[in-house]
Z-matrix of the N, CA and C atoms (Angstrom, degrees):
N
C 1 1.443
C 2 1.498 1 110.17
N 3 1.345 2 116.68 1 -43.12
C 4 1.461 3 120.43 2 179.53
C 5 1.512 4 111.13 3 -64.30
N 6 1.331 5 117.49 4 -35.39
C 7 1.460 6 119.66 5 178.73
C 8 1.539 7 110.57 6 -64.89
N 9 1.308 8 116.72 7 -40.11
C 10 1.475 9 120.39 8 176.57
C 11 1.541 10 110.88 9 -63.80
N 12 1.284 11 115.72 10 -44.67
C 13 1.482 12 118.54 11 179.42
C 14 1.517 13 110.08 12 -61.85
N 15 1.308 14 118.18 13 -43.21
C 16 1.463 15 121.80 14 179.88
C 17 1.532 16 110.41 15 -63.75
N 18 1.313 17 114.85 16 -41.50
C 19 1.478 18 118.14 17 -178.45
C 20 1.534 19 110.56 18 -64.31
N 21 1.338 20 118.32 19 -47.68
C 22 1.449 21 121.25 20 -176.79
C 23 1.509 22 114.54 21 -76.82
N 24 1.336 23 117.62 22 -14.71
C 25 1.470 24 122.60 23 179.05
C 26 1.510 25 109.71 24 -97.42
N 27 1.338 26 118.81 25 0.94
C 28 1.478 27 121.49 26 -177.92
C 29 1.501 28 113.46 27 -67.60
N 30 1.355 29 114.38 28 167.02
C 31 1.454 30 119.89 29 -176.90
C 32 1.517 31 113.71 30 -63.05
N 33 1.299 32 116.69 31 -35.31
C 34 1.484 33 120.42 32 178.91
C 35 1.514 34 112.10 33 -59.78
N 36 1.311 35 116.85 34 -46.09
C 37 1.468 36 120.84 35 178.81
C 38 1.539 37 111.01 36 -69.25
N 39 1.315 38 117.06 37 -36.56
C 40 1.444 39 119.88 38 177.16
C 41 1.508 40 112.07 39 -61.98
N 42 1.354 41 117.29 40 -42.12
C 43 1.465 42 120.03 41 -179.27
C 44 1.514 43 110.09 42 -69.08
N 45 1.331 44 118.90 43 -32.30
C 46 1.468 45 120.34 44 178.03
C 47 1.527 46 110.40 45 -67.49
N 48 1.353 47 116.69 46 -43.67
C 49 1.463 48 118.66 47 -179.59
C 50 1.515 49 111.19 48 -67.25
N 51 1.298 50 119.02 49 -36.53
C 52 1.461 51 121.59 50 176.71
C 53 1.530 52 110.43 51 -65.98
N 54 1.316 53 115.60 52 -39.42
C 55 1.480 54 121.18 53 176.89
C 56 1.542 55 108.91 54 -61.84
N 57 1.319 56 117.63 55 -40.86
C 58 1.477 57 121.42 56 177.01
C 59 1.523 58 110.92 57 -62.26
N 60 1.330 59 115.53 58 -43.48
C 61 1.469 60 120.32 59 179.14
C 62 1.523 61 110.91 60 -65.58
N 63 1.324 62 117.51 61 -38.13
C 64 1.452 63 122.00 62 178.73
C 65 1.527 64 109.59 63 -65.54
N 66 1.316 65 117.37 64 -38.97
C 67 1.476 66 120.47 65 176.22
C 68 1.529 67 112.07 66 -62.77
N 69 1.330 68 114.65 67 -43.34
C 70 1.477 69 118.92 68 176.34
C 71 1.497 70 110.19 69 -59.70
N 72 1.329 71 116.96 70 -45.46
C 73 1.482 72 121.65 71 -177.38
C 74 1.540 73 111.09 72 -62.57
N 75 1.310 74 115.39 73 -33.28
C 76 1.461 75 118.52 74 -177.97
C 77 1.568 76 113.26 75 -84.05
N 78 1.288 77 117.23 76 -40.74
C 79 1.451 78 120.49 77 -168.62
C 80 1.542 79 117.13 78 -108.99
N 81 1.291 80 118.06 79 -5.60
C 82 1.458 81 121.25 80 -176.90
C 83 1.551 82 111.16 81 -86.45
N 84 1.321 83 116.35 82 122.76
C 85 1.466 84 121.99 83 179.94
C 86 1.527 85 109.65 84 -145.03
N 87 1.361 86 114.68 85 149.57
C 88 1.445 87 119.28 86 176.31
C 89 1.535 88 106.47 87 -111.91
N 90 1.379 89 113.47 88 125.79
C 91 1.482 90 118.21 89 177.94
C 92 1.500 91 111.32 90 -113.34
N 93 1.333 92 117.30 91 -42.46
C 94 1.466 93 121.90 92 176.63
C 95 1.524 94 108.84 93 -164.95
N 96 1.310 95 115.43 94 171.93
C 97 1.468 96 121.86 95 -177.84
C 98 1.535 97 110.91 96 -67.96
N 99 1.316 98 117.33 97 -27.16
C 100 1.484 99 119.40 98 179.69
C 101 1.507 100 111.78 99 -70.25
N 102 1.310 101 118.80 100 -36.19
C 103 1.464 102 119.42 101 -179.00
C 104 1.530 103 112.37 102 -84.46
N 105 1.314 104 116.44 103 -31.98
C 106 1.461 105 119.36 104 176.42
C 107 1.523 106 109.07 105 -166.49
N 108 1.267 107 118.26 106 134.94
C 109 1.451 108 123.11 107 178.87
C 110 1.527 109 110.07 108 -65.21
N 111 1.336 110 116.66 109 140.13
C 112 1.480 111 120.37 110 -179.90
C 113 1.515 112 111.67 111 -58.82
N 114 1.338 113 115.67 112 -38.18
C 115 1.465 114 119.60 113 179.38
C 116 1.522 115 111.68 114 -63.85
N 117 1.307 116 117.32 115 -29.78
C 118 1.470 117 122.40 116 175.16
C 119 1.501 118 109.65 117 -66.77
N 120 1.347 119 117.82 118 -41.86
C 121 1.437 120 120.80 119 177.23
C 122 1.537 121 109.71 120 -60.26
N 123 1.314 122 117.42 121 -47.11
C 124 1.453 123 120.89 122 -178.82
C 125 1.534 124 112.10 123 -62.46
N 126 1.325 125 115.88 124 -38.05
C 127 1.461 126 121.20 125 -179.82
C 128 1.522 127 108.96 126 -66.39
N 129 1.332 128 118.07 127 -43.76
C 130 1.452 129 120.08 128 -178.49
C 131 1.536 130 111.35 129 -71.87
N 132 1.308 131 116.62 130 -34.86
C 133 1.464 132 118.12 131 174.15
C 134 1.523 133 111.16 132 -62.83
N 135 1.302 134 116.36 133 -42.31
C 136 1.486 135 120.41 134 179.51
C 137 1.516 136 110.39 135 -64.19
N 138 1.313 137 117.45 136 -38.96
C 139 1.477 138 121.75 137 175.21
C 140 1.528 139 110.27 138 -59.72
N 141 1.327 140 116.31 139 -44.50
C 142 1.470 141 121.92 140 179.13
C 143 1.527 142 109.68 141 -61.44
N 144 1.343 143 116.22 142 -48.22
C 145 1.501 144 119.99 143 -179.14
C 146 1.525 145 110.67 144 -61.68
N 147 1.304 146 116.29 145 -39.72
C 148 1.466 147 120.79 146 179.00
C 149 1.515 148 112.64 147 -64.28
N 150 1.357 149 116.25 148 -40.93
C 151 1.464 150 119.19 149 178.85
C 152 1.532 151 109.35 150 -63.16
N 153 1.342 152 116.67 151 -46.56
C 154 1.455 153 119.41 152 177.20
C 155 1.527 154 111.87 153 -58.66
N 156 1.313 155 115.95 154 -42.73
C 157 1.506 156 119.74 155 -178.41
C 158 1.502 157 108.81 156 -64.27
N 159 1.341 158 119.29 157 -42.87
C 160 1.494 159 121.85 158 179.83
C 161 1.517 160 110.85 159 -62.58
N 162 1.336 161 117.87 160 -28.26
C 163 1.456 162 120.42 161 -178.56
C 164 1.519 163 112.25 162 -94.66
N 165 1.353 164 116.95 163 7.74
C 166 1.485 165 121.48 164 177.77
C 167 1.536 166 113.03 165 78.97
N 168 1.305 167 116.60 166 18.49
C 169 1.470 168 121.44 167 -178.87
C 170 1.543 169 110.54 168 -117.81
N 171 1.318 170 115.96 169 43.12
C 172 1.488 171 120.34 170 -175.12
C 173 1.505 172 111.12 171 -65.84
N 174 1.322 173 117.08 172 135.46
C 175 1.440 174 122.98 173 177.88
C 176 1.522 175 109.81 174 -81.34
N 177 1.326 176 118.26 175 140.26
C 178 1.467 177 119.40 176 173.11
C 179 1.504 178 110.43 177 -65.28
N 180 1.318 179 116.82 178 160.56
C 181 1.441 180 124.26 179 -174.23
C 182 1.524 181 112.40 180 -56.65
N 183 1.341 182 116.17 181 -43.97
C 184 1.436 183 122.25 182 179.77
C 185 1.528 184 112.98 183 -61.66
N 186 1.294 185 115.57 184 -37.22
C 187 1.473 186 120.26 185 179.16
C 188 1.513 187 111.73 186 -70.73
N 189 1.351 188 115.27 187 -38.15
C 190 1.470 189 119.17 188 174.80
C 191 1.531 190 111.54 189 -58.57
N 192 1.313 191 115.81 190 -42.14
C 193 1.473 192 120.58 191 -179.16
C 194 1.538 193 109.82 192 -65.32
N 195 1.344 194 116.42 193 -43.09
C 196 1.479 195 118.57 194 179.09
C 197 1.512 196 111.60 195 -64.92
N 198 1.348 197 117.88 196 -36.35
C 199 1.457 198 120.88 197 176.00
C 200 1.525 199 109.66 198 -63.04
N 201 1.349 200 117.63 199 -45.60
C 202 1.454 201 122.06 200 177.54
C 203 1.520 202 111.32 201 -54.23
N 204 1.319 203 117.36 202 -50.89
C 205 1.481 204 122.29 203 -178.89
C 206 1.507 205 110.33 204 -60.87
N 207 1.323 206 117.52 205 -41.32
C 208 1.476 207 121.87 206 -177.91
C 209 1.514 208 110.98 207 -66.64
N 210 1.308 209 116.92 208 -33.07
C 211 1.477 210 120.98 209 -176.37
C 212 1.535 211 112.42 210 -74.82
N 213 1.317 212 117.87 211 -15.29
C 214 1.458 213 122.41 212 -177.99
C 215 1.515 214 107.38 213 -92.00
N 216 1.292 215 117.29 214 113.59
C 217 1.470 216 122.66 215 -178.29
C 218 1.540 217 111.06 216 -121.07
N 219 1.310 218 113.09 217 60.75
C 220 1.460 219 119.16 218 175.65
C 221 1.535 220 108.41 219 -141.30
N 222 1.296 221 115.87 220 139.37
C 223 1.465 222 119.43 221 -178.12
C 224 1.521 223 110.15 222 -72.21
N 225 1.359 224 117.16 223 -19.91
C 226 1.460 225 120.07 224 -179.46
C 227 1.512 226 114.58 225 -59.55
N 228 1.314 227 115.77 226 -27.22
C 229 1.474 228 120.06 227 -175.40
C 230 1.533 229 111.21 228 -106.74
N 231 1.317 230 119.67 229 2.62
C 232 1.442 231 121.63 230 -178.98
C 233 1.513 232 112.31 231 -58.93
N 234 1.325 233 117.37 232 -40.90
C 235 1.449 234 119.57 233 179.03
C 236 1.493 235 114.02 234 -62.75
N 237 1.305 236 116.61 235 -39.83
C 238 1.475 237 122.89 236 178.83
C 239 1.498 238 110.38 237 -65.80
N 240 1.342 239 115.20 238 -43.03
C 241 1.465 240 119.19 239 -179.27
C 242 1.559 241 110.50 240 -67.04
N 243 1.327 242 116.48 241 -39.40
C 244 1.476 243 120.01 242 177.67
C 245 1.520 244 110.06 243 -64.45
N 246 1.327 245 117.61 244 -38.15
C 247 1.456 246 121.22 245 179.68
C 248 1.553 247 110.18 246 -64.68
N 249 1.356 248 116.56 247 -43.54
C 250 1.440 249 120.52 248 177.95
C 251 1.536 250 111.98 249 -63.16
N 252 1.349 251 115.40 250 -41.84
C 253 1.446 252 119.88 251 177.42
C 254 1.540 253 111.98 252 -63.50
N 255 1.328 254 116.87 253 -37.95
C 256 1.440 255 120.50 254 178.15
C 257 1.510 256 111.46 255 -65.78
N 258 1.314 257 116.71 256 -39.50
C 259 1.473 258 122.62 257 177.22
C 260 1.522 259 109.63 258 -60.04
N 261 1.356 260 115.44 259 -45.22
C 262 1.459 261 119.98 260 179.18
C 263 1.531 262 110.01 261 -61.02
N 264 1.317 263 115.01 262 -45.66
C 265 1.489 264 119.83 263 -179.24
C 266 1.527 265 111.09 264 -61.65
N 267 1.320 266 116.50 265 -34.70
C 268 1.468 267 122.30 266 179.41
C 269 1.507 268 112.37 267 -74.00
N 270 1.303 269 117.52 268 -8.74
C 271 1.452 270 120.66 269 177.17
C 272 1.504 271 115.84 270 106.54
N 273 1.324 272 117.48 271 0.78
C 274 1.465 273 120.98 272 179.22
C 275 1.519 274 106.97 273 -75.32
N 276 1.292 275 117.90 274 133.80
C 277 1.463 276 122.15 275 178.00
C 278 1.513 277 107.89 276 -79.87
N 279 1.331 278 115.23 277 117.90
C 280 1.474 279 121.75 278 178.00
C 281 1.527 280 107.31 279 -113.15
N 282 1.310 281 116.36 280 123.15
C 283 1.457 282 120.20 281 175.67
C 284 1.518 283 109.01 282 -94.30
N 285 1.365 284 115.44 283 164.46
C 286 1.444 285 119.83 284 176.60
C 287 1.546 286 112.48 285 -55.84
N 288 1.317 287 115.11 286 -43.35
C 289 1.479 288 121.35 287 -179.44
C 290 1.517 289 110.11 288 -61.07
N 291 1.334 290 117.06 289 -46.69
C 292 1.439 291 121.50 290 177.83
C 293 1.521 292 112.80 291 -57.15
N 294 1.357 293 114.26 292 -48.20
C 295 1.507 294 118.85 293 -179.55
C 296 1.529 295 110.20 294 -62.80
N 297 1.353 296 116.71 295 -43.19
C 298 1.449 297 120.36 296 -177.95
C 299 1.541 298 109.70 297 -64.42
N 300 1.311 299 117.62 298 -42.49
C 301 1.460 300 120.60 299 179.16
C 302 1.513 301 111.23 300 -65.81
N 303 1.301 302 118.24 301 -40.32
C 304 1.476 303 121.70 302 -178.88
C 305 1.574 304 109.50 303 -65.05
N 306 1.350 305 114.62 304 -43.67
C 307 1.442 306 119.51 305 179.32
C 308 1.523 307 111.53 306 -68.34
N 309 1.306 308 117.36 307 -38.73
C 310 1.469 309 122.13 308 176.96
C 311 1.526 310 110.51 309 -61.22
N 312 1.303 311 117.85 310 -40.51
C 313 1.482 312 121.23 311 178.79
C 314 1.518 313 109.02 312 -66.36
N 315 1.351 314 117.34 313 -40.73
C 316 1.461 315 120.75 314 178.26
C 317 1.509 316 112.88 315 -61.93
N 318 1.345 317 116.06 316 -37.38
C 319 1.463 318 120.39 317 -178.70
C 320 1.545 319 109.27 318 -69.63
N 321 1.321 320 116.58 319 -38.76
C 322 1.442 321 118.08 320 -177.73
C 323 1.511 322 109.96 321 -79.59
């Protein structure tokens, strides 16, 4: 069991998972429900954030929110994103989970 843990925790596997997360960060976008479900976007983003966290490269909460906004490329959600940004500017604390839940509700 220890040999398996050592094997899968090795540098080679870590670099592969970080490369996968980097690919998600670069190529993952939400355009509409027909091309990809919004929940799938959130799941893949969470996978990416978890990989970075496991490798000691965890993104701060604000950066996660900016990544989420950047990955949404549809005019249908622009109003919701602008509302969330305005709330942040006004001093309301918005977490990544709150933003994701709010956007998910707007999509449905």
